[in-house]
N, C-alpha and C positions, 0 to 999 in steps of 0.2 A: 625609529618608525613605530607608531602605535596605531592599531586598528586600520592597518593598511591592506588587509585581504579578507575576503569573505566568499563563501560558496553556498549555493542553494540548489536543490533539485526537487522536482514535483512530478507526480504521475501524469498530470494533465486531466482532460475531461473525458477521454475516450478509452484509453488503455486501462486494463484491470490490474496491471503490475508495472513496476518501474524498473526498466532495464538500464537506466542511466545511473552513474555514480560520479564522484569527483574526488579530487585531492586538492587541498589548499592548506599548507602548513609550513612552518619554519624547518630548516635543515642546517646541520652543521653549526649548532649553537647560534642560530639566527643569521648566519652569513648568507644563506640562500633561502629563497621561498620556492617550494614546489607547488605548481598549480596545474591541474589537468581536468579536462572534461572528457568523460568516457561514456560511450554509447554502445550498449550491447546489441548484438544481432542474432536472430535465430528464433525469437518468439518464446513465450512461456518462461520456464526456468533457465533455458539454455543461455539466452542473452544476459540474464542477471548473473549467471555463474561466470561467463566469459569476462564481463566487466569487473566482477569482484576479483577474479584471478589476476587480471591486469593491474588493478589498483594495489593489491597485496604485493605483487612482484615488484612494482616500481618503488613503493615505500621501502620494501626490504632492501632493494639494491642501493638506495640512497641513504641508508642508515649510516654508512661510513664513506661518504663521497671523497674522491681524490682523483687527480689527473684531469685530463681534458674533458670538459663538460659535454661536448657533442658526442664524443666517443662513449661516455658513460650513458647518455640518453639512448643511443643506438643499442648498446648492450642490454640496457634495462628492458627495452621493447622486444629485443630478440628473446630474452629470457621469458618474458610474458607470453610471447607467441608460442614458445615450446610447451609451456604449461597448458595453454588453452588447447593446442593441437593434441597433446597427450590425453587430455580429458575427452576430447571428441572421439579418439580411437577407443578408449576404454569404456565409455558409456554410450551405448547406442542411441539413447534418447537425446543425446546432446550432439549428434553428428553434424548438425547444421549450425552450431553456435560459432560466433566470432564476436569481435568488437572493434570499433573505431575509436580513435582518441587523438587529442592534441595535448602535449605536455610542454610546459614552459618552466625553465629554471631561472629565477631572477637573481642576479648577482647585485645585491644591494649596495655593497661598498663601491663597486666600480660603475654603478649606474648603467647597467646593461642587462639584457636577458637573452637566453638561448632557447630554441624551441625545436620540437620534432613532431611530425604529424603523419597520420595515416587515416584515410577514409574521408568522411564529410563533416566531422566536427570542425569548428573554426576558431581562429585566433585573430582578434582585432586589436589594434593599437589606437588609442585616443590621445591626440596631442593638439594643443591649442584649438580645441573645439572641433577638430576634424577626425573622423573615424575611418581607418584604413584596414582593409582585410589583408592579412599577411599570408595566410595559407590558401592553397588551392584545393577545391573539392575534387577528390579523386573519383569522379563519376562522369558519365557522359554528359549529363545535364550541366554539371559543374563546369566542364570544359566549354560547353556552348555559352554559358554565362560569362566565364572569365575571358573568352575570346570575343565577346561582344555580339555573338549571334543570337543570344537570348537576353531580354531585359530581366532585371531582378524580379519584376512582377510575374513575367511569364515563367521564369524558373521556379518560383515559389509554388506555382499551381501545376507544373508539368507532371503528367502521370508517371514519368519514370524518374522523378527527382530522388527517389530513395534507392535506386540501383547503384551499387558501389562497385568499384573495380579492385580496391585493395582494402584489407583489414587484417587484424591479428587473428590467426586461426585458420586462414585460408590454405596456407602451405607451410611446410617446415623448411629448415635450412636457410633462413633469412640472413644468417651471419655472413653468407657469401654474396648476398645481393645488396650492393651498396646503394642502388637506386630505388629500392622499395620504399624507403621513408623520405619524406621531405624535411629538410633541416635548414635552420637559419639562425641569425642573431641580429640584434638591433640595439641601438642606444636606448636607455630607459631613463629619460631625463626627469628631474624634479617636476612634479605636476602631471607627468604622463600616467596613463592607466591602460591596462590590458584586460580584455574580456575573452574568456574561453567559454565556448557554449556548444550545446548539441543542436542538431538540426530541428529539434522540436521548438526552439526559439526562432531561428532564422527562416523557417518555413511559414511562420505565422506573423512575425513582426519584421517590418522592413527596416532598412538601414537608417532612414531618417528618424523614425520613431525610437530606435535604439539610441541614436545619437542624442536626441532630446532628453532621454532619461539619464544618460551618462554625463551630460553637461549641466545637470541640475545641481542644486546645492545640497542634495540629500546625502546621507551617509551611504557607505558601500552596502550595508545591510538593507537599507531602504531601496537602493537602486536594484539590488538583486530581486527583492520582492516585487518591485514595479515591473521588471522584465518578465517575471513569471506570470504576474497578473495580466500583462498585455497579451502574452501568448494564449492564455486561457480565455481571455475576452474575445479572441479571434477564433476560438473553437477548441484550442488545446488538444489537437488531434494526435499528438505524440508526447512522450516524456520530455520534460523541459529541464535543462541544467544551465546555470550561469555561474561562472567563477570570476571574481574581480580582484585585481591587485593594483594598488596605486603607489607610486613613488612619492612619498611625502617628505623626502629629504629637503632640507632648506635650500632655497635658491642661492647660488653663489654670486655674491656681489663684488664687482671690481672697484678698487679704490680709484677715485678721480685723481689723475695726475696731469701735469701740464708739460709734457716733453716738447710739444710743438712751440710753446712760448719761449723755452730756452733756446731752441734752435734759431728762432727768429732773431733773438737778441744777438746771437753770435754773428749772423749774417749782417745785421745792421752795423755792428761794431766794426766789421771788416771793411765796410764800404764808406765809413765816415771820413777816412783820410783822403779819399778820392772823389770829391763831388763834381769833377770836371767831366764825368761820364766817358772816361777814356775807354772803359771796357765795352761800352755800347757801340762804339764806332766799328771795331772789327766784326762784331756780331752781325751788323747790317751789311757790311761790304763783302765778307768772305763767301756767302752763298752764291753770289752772282756768277763767277766763272764756273762753279760746280753745276749749276742749273743748265748752262749752255752746253756743257760737256755731256750731261746725261740726256738732254734732248736730242743732240746729234746722234748719240749712240742708239737711242730708241728708234729714231727715224731710219737709221741704217738697218737695224734688225728687222723692222717692219717691212722694209723694202725687200729684203732677202726672203722673208716668209711669204710675201705676196707673190714673188716670182716663182717660188717653189710650188705654191698652191696652184698657180695658173698652169704650170707645167704638168702637174699630176692630174689636173682636170682634163687637159687636152689628151693625155695618154689614156685615161679611162674612157673618154668618148671614142677614141680610136679603137680601143679593144672591144667595145660594145658592138661595133660594126663588123667584127671579124667572124668567120664561119665557126670557129671553135666555141663561141659563146653558146650556140645552139646545142652543141654536144654537151657542154657543161650543164645546161639547164635540164637536159634529159637525165643526166646522172643524178642531179639533185632530186628530180621527181621520182626516180626509182628508189632512192634511199629514203624518201619520205615514208615508205611503208614501215621501216624499222626505227625511224627517228623517235616516234612516241615511246617505243619499247626501250630504246637507248636512254631517253630522258627519264623514264620510270626507273630503270635500273640504277641510273646515277643518283636519283633521289633516295632510293633505298640504301645505296652504298654510302652516301654522304650524310644521312640523317643524323642530326644531333639532337637527341631527345626521344620522346615516345609518341609523337604525333606527326603524321604525314598527311598533308592536305593536297588533294588533286583538284585542280581548277579547270573547268571546261574552256576557259579563255586561253589556256595553254594547250590542252588536249582537245582540240576542236574536232578531230577525227578519231574514230575508234582506235584504241591502242592494240597493235598486233603483237601477240606473244608467241615467240618461237622457242622459248626456254622457260621452264618453271621458275617462278619468283619464290626464293627461299626466305622465310622469316627467321632471321638469326638472332632475334632479341626476345626476351621473355614478355615484354609489354609493348604493344604497338596499337595505335589508333590510326586507321586508314580512313580518312573522311573525304567525301566528294563534295565539291561545290559545283552544282550544275549536273549535267548528264555525262557520266564517265562510263564508257563501254569498252570492255576487253574482248578481243576476238583472237582465235588461234591462227597462226600461220598455216598455210595449206598443208604443210608436211608435219605439223606438230600434233601429237596425239596424247601428250601428258597432261597433268593437272596444271591449271593456271597458277595456283598458289600452293606451296608446300609449307605446312606448319608443323614443327617438331613437337615432341612431348614436353620440351622445356618451355613452351609457350604458356604463360600464366594468365595473361590478360590481353587477349587479342580482340579488337573490335573492328569490324568492316562495316562501313556506312555508305549507303547510296550507290553501290557499284552494280553494274550489269554485266553478267557473263553470258556471252553469245556464241554458241556453236562449239563449245568444248566437249571433249569426251568425258573429262572430269573437271569440275569447277574448282573445288577446294579439297585437297587431301590433307587431313589433319591427324596427328597422333596425340593431340591435346584436346581435352573436353572443355577447356576454358576459352572458347571462341564464341563471340556474340555477333549475330548478324542484325544490322539495322537497315531496313529498307533495301535489302539486296535482292536483285532479280536474276533469275536464270532462264535463258531463252535457248531452246534446242540444245540443252545440255543433258547428256545421257545419265551421268551421275553428278548431281549438283554438289553434294557434300559426301566425302568418303572418310570414314573414321577407322583407324587401325591402331594396333598397339603391338609392342614387341613382347614375345613370349619366350621363355627359356626352352631350349631344345631338350627333347627326351625327358620331360618332366610332367607329372600330374599337376593339374591346375584346378583350383576351386574358387568360386566367386560368382558374382552376378554382373552381367554387362549392363552398365548404367544406361538408362533411357535418356535420349536427347530430345528436349522439348522445343520444337519450332512450329509455329503456326502461320497461317496465311498472312500476308502483308509483313512477313519477317519480323514479327514482334516476339522476341524471346521472353519466356516466362521469367519475371524479375526475381531477384533475391528478396525474400520477404523480410522486412524490417520490423 
């Protein structure tokens, strides 16, 4: 494979510095290709340093690759995260720095690639002229776009498109959090191409225009320049990075063989001695008794089922007229008060993933809470579709939601808390409210933390920024 990868980054038209960087190089004697788009977060030198630390850490880790590639990629990002977090602690000016990235390891020999992703950089696969986005943006706007609630055009101009939920440098201890990174693998067929890019490209250039560039007859270098130029032509509001890798292995051609012709000759030769069509007679005659038998059996089964259905219908009609039915209806009406809470608890308990969608077509009445809902996961998006109202039971005085200190990315969207003594009790500061309303709630949000007993403490209580209309101050990119 020659000239099969290329990367390019550009400051853009607005920013004064470039917080993006990238990796695209051979590894392990040409057996693998490392490709990564890295986007720094934090502004000024902080974002640049975080991106540089991540790049350095990944290259260093893959100098002697061995073992399972997915495991290696995870460990490489864990190591990078620890370096960035350590820098944040040691240098006060860099306390808000972080970075997002997508890394692909292309296995040339086996025609496949593996990838790992955190944040809102992207990985696309181009195959047969069709461009497919493989990664999911780990942001609220990205979720809305991936779920079909926002069009690509609306997401590209959304005021919160740069608010991210996950990044390297946000927290430490990621080696124990197996769900923090998105990982995957895909066949990488001859002629396929992958694009890794920062949001400086995809916020400016839509999918169709990117596809038109990638399906041209240009070289990878020319394509990368065309992508950068297209983003700058639309305003170049952010740093722009594009990394391209193409599989230019030769297409595998199968030799033309004629096994079917041989088979036909064998069949013809077997039938030559018997031209009297002796075999055809039993084929026509044998199905007749079988059909009659199956038809009679089917009629008998249908008759039995019809009689059973008629009997059950008569019984149900008789039961409907009995006095007990009224009592049962009363019991159902009484239990309707807690049915919404029971359904909500079941959804929390059986949730598979990090997103819970509450639909007002299911919760048509306010959900009555008689026991605090505990958030036992570190990442959770609670999104409402329509009007979702939570109200306390008459005897309930506790908080509606309890969020422990282990909560890293908690998003509450479109909920209304009505009449609680405490709406949300949180020990985590990583909670975002989107369009949340509090009505007659004595303490809308209560923040607390655990302190060691009988010890002196030093530090500053962090200020929580929430403003009217529940628009949280976003992470500055």
